[in-house]
C-alpha positions, 0 to 999 in steps of 0.5 A: 500500500502506498503511504497516504492512500489507505482508505482512498477510493479506486478513483482517488488512487488512480488520480493520485498515481496518474493512472487510467481506469481499465476502461480507458486503457481499452479505449487507448488500445483500440485507438492504437490498433486503428492507428497501426492498421491505417499506418498512422504510427511507425509500428507495423501491425504485422509485428503484433497481429495477423490480419486473417482475410479468411476469418473475416469472410466466415464471421459476421462483423467487419472486414478487418478481423485480427487473429491472436498469436499464441496466447496460451500462457496466463501472463501472455493473455494480458499483453496488448497483442492478446487482450485487444483482439477480441474487442477489436473483432467485435467492433462494427464495420462503420467504426473500423472503416472510418476515414479519420482518427477523429471520426474513429474516436467519436464512433468508438466512444459512442459504441463503448458508451452504448455497451456500458463500458466507458 
């Protein structure tokens, strides 16, 4: 326990430590995936995910489905590249095919809010 935070609420602890809630981390993770797919960052999407075109055809949803790379160990399941795939694949075509980062963020916020996540 950190001195002075005993009895503080979760939100107070996050504020003092300058951390985000897990819901905000999810939003940030999804934004990073969008930026990788759209080439808006120096990180190559192929370093983290496989885009599986055959998976996209078989499943409902959108056309930019991602495939998890080996997440068998419990600790590995919490890595960025494993924890975000299921959430990304649940997004709608309208959200993932948005033509701007600003539009993606707006649609993502609406989606997360409608799901009661943020």
